C-alpha positions in Angstrom: -2.5 -50.3 19.6 -4.0 -48.9 22.7 -1.1 -50.4 24.6 1.5 -48.5 22.5 -0.7 -45.3 23.0 -0.8 -45.9 26.9 3.1 -46.5 26.9 3.9 -43.1 24.9 1.3 -41.4 27.2 3.2 -42.8 30.2 6.5 -41.5 28.8 5.2 -38.0 28.2 3.7 -37.9 31.5 7.2 -39.0 33.2 9.2 -36.7 31.0 6.8 -33.9 32.0 7.1 -34.5 35.5 10.8 -34.6 35.4 11.0 -31.3 33.5 8.6 -29.6 35.9 10.5 -31.0 39.0 13.8 -29.7 37.6 12.4 -26.3 36.8 11.0 -26.0 40.1 14.2 -27.1 41.8 16.3 -24.6 39.7 13.6 -21.9 40.5 13.9 -22.3 44.4 17.3 -20.8 45.5 19.4 -20.8 48.6 22.0 -18.3 48.9 24.8 -18.2 51.5 24.1 -15.0 54.0 27.7 -13.7 53.1 26.4 -13.1 49.5 23.4 -11.0 50.8 25.5 -7.8 50.5 26.3 -8.4 46.9 22.9 -8.6 45.9 21.8 -5.6 47.9 24.5 -3.5 45.8 22.9 -4.4 42.5 19.8 -2.9 41.1 18.0 -6.2 40.8 18.4 -7.1 44.4 17.7 -10.7 45.6 16.9 -13.1 42.8 13.4 -14.5 42.1 12.8 -17.9 43.5 14.9 -17.5 46.6 13.6 -19.4 49.5 16.5 -19.3 52.0 19.3 -17.1 53.0 21.1 -19.6 54.8 24.2 -19.7 57.1 25.8 -22.6 55.0 29.2 -21.7 56.3 28.3 -21.5 60.0 29.8 -17.8 60.0 27.2 -16.8 62.9 28.2 -19.6 65.0 31.1 -17.9 66.4 29.0 -15.0 67.9 26.5 -17.2 69.7 26.7 -17.2 73.5 27.0 -14.7 76.4 29.3 -11.7 76.0 30.3 -9.5 78.8 32.3 -6.1 79.1 32.5 -2.9 80.6 32.2 0.8 79.4 32.3 4.1 81.0 31.5 2.5 84.3 28.6 0.4 82.8 28.5 -3.3 82.8 27.1 -4.8 79.7 26.0 -8.5 79.0 25.0 -9.3 75.4 23.1 -12.7 74.9 23.3 -13.8 71.2 21.4 -16.4 69.7 21.1 -17.9 66.1 17.5 -17.7 64.7 15.8 -18.6 61.6 12.9 -16.2 60.6 10.6 -16.2 57.5 9.8 -12.9 56.0 7.6 -13.0 52.9 8.1 -16.6 52.5 12.0 -16.5 52.5 13.7 -18.1 55.5 16.7 -16.5 56.9 19.2 -17.3 59.2 20.2 -14.1 61.5 21.3 -13.3 65.1 19.3 -12.0 67.7 20.9 -10.0 70.8 19.2 -9.5 74.1 21.1 -7.5 76.6 21.3 -6.3 80.2 23.0 -2.9 81.1 23.7 -2.0 84.7 25.3 0.6 86.5 28.6 0.0 88.4 26.5 -0.1 91.7 24.3 -3.0 90.0 21.4 -0.8 89.3 19.6 -2.0 86.1 19.3 0.3 83.2 18.0 -2.0 80.8 17.2 -5.7 80.3 15.6 -7.4 77.2 16.4 -10.9 78.0 12.8 -12.0 78.8 11.4 -10.5 75.6 10.1 -12.8 72.8 11.8 -13.0 69.5 9.6 -10.7 67.8 9.7 -7.9 70.2 11.2 -4.7 68.7 13.8 -4.1 71.5 15.5 -7.4 70.7 18.4 -6.6 68.3 17.9 -8.2 64.9 20.7 -9.2 62.5 20.9 -7.8 59.1 23.9 -8.9 57.1 27.6 -9.6 57.0 29.9 -6.9 55.3 33.6 -8.0 55.2 34.7 -8.8 58.8 31.8 -7.3 60.4 28.1 -8.5 61.1 25.4 -5.7 61.1 22.4 -5.6 63.2 19.3 -3.2 63.6 18.8 -1.7 66.8 16.1 0.3 68.4 15.7 1.4 72.1 12.8 2.2 74.2 13.2 5.8 73.1 13.7 5.0 69.4 11.5 7.8 68.0 14.0 10.2 70.0 17.0 8.9 68.4 17.7 5.6 70.4 18.2 3.4 67.3 20.9 2.8 64.5 23.0 -0.1 63.5 25.1 -2.5 65.7 28.4 -3.6 64.4 30.1 -6.8 65.8 33.3 -8.4 64.9 35.5 -11.4 66.4 39.1 -12.2 65.5 40.7 -15.5 64.9 43.7 -14.1 66.9 41.5 -14.0 69.9 40.3 -17.6 69.3 36.9 -15.9 68.9 36.8 -15.3 72.7 36.8 -11.8 72.3 34.2 -9.6 70.4 34.2 -6.0 69.3 30.7 -4.0 69.5 29.8 -0.3 68.6 26.7 1.6 67.7 26.3 3.8 64.8 23.5 6.0 65.7 20.5 6.4 63.0 20.6 10.1 61.7 17.0 11.3 61.9 14.9 14.5 62.9 13.7 14.5 66.4 10.3 15.9 66.8 10.0 18.4 69.7 6.4 17.2 70.3 7.5 13.6 70.7 11.0 14.3 72.4 10.5 17.7 74.5 13.9 16.9 76.2 15.6 16.5 72.7 17.3 13.4 71.5 17.8 10.4 73.9 21.1 9.3 75.5 22.3 6.2 73.8 22.5 3.1 76.1 24.7 1.1 73.7 28.1 2.4 73.4 28.9 4.3 70.3 32.7 4.0 70.7 34.0 0.3 70.3 33.6 -1.7 73.3 35.4 -5.2 73.7 33.5 -7.9 75.0 34.7 -11.4 76.4 32.8 -14.8 75.9 31.6 -16.3 79.0 
């Protein structure tokens, strides 16, 4: 009699374990990064149980590398890396951009290449929207308007060896106290610049 009870108890424990395992697996979700924008456009936002916004289709890989170009007599070098960060227990694959901007004569305007990943001057990926990838940019004079959204895109026609980059400055009120000279000049081009992969 006790053997039958023990066998029933074992079966109940095993069935309970299977149910709990299935529920926990279903509750933990991985979403491809290209779907983030779809969730942002809904009222509910990202689903509960989300654990990873993953680049499952390797859409970010074509951007990784060193890109160079010239615009308005300045030379630009953008170093793009793929990075997995964790925010509020959700992992996300993003791109990070560090850059060197120099005058035609070689004078360095800005260089963020030696900064750690968590530095606010390192441009951080946000999401894919159609054929562009959007990143959040803040410059040294961010409180004076040196901030916004950077758009990057590549084309299969160029064999992914050329990339377009532009900045949409953030619309913000500039404080005369913090910025006595008015809004700061943008160092990232607002007009589209063509970059070549090195």
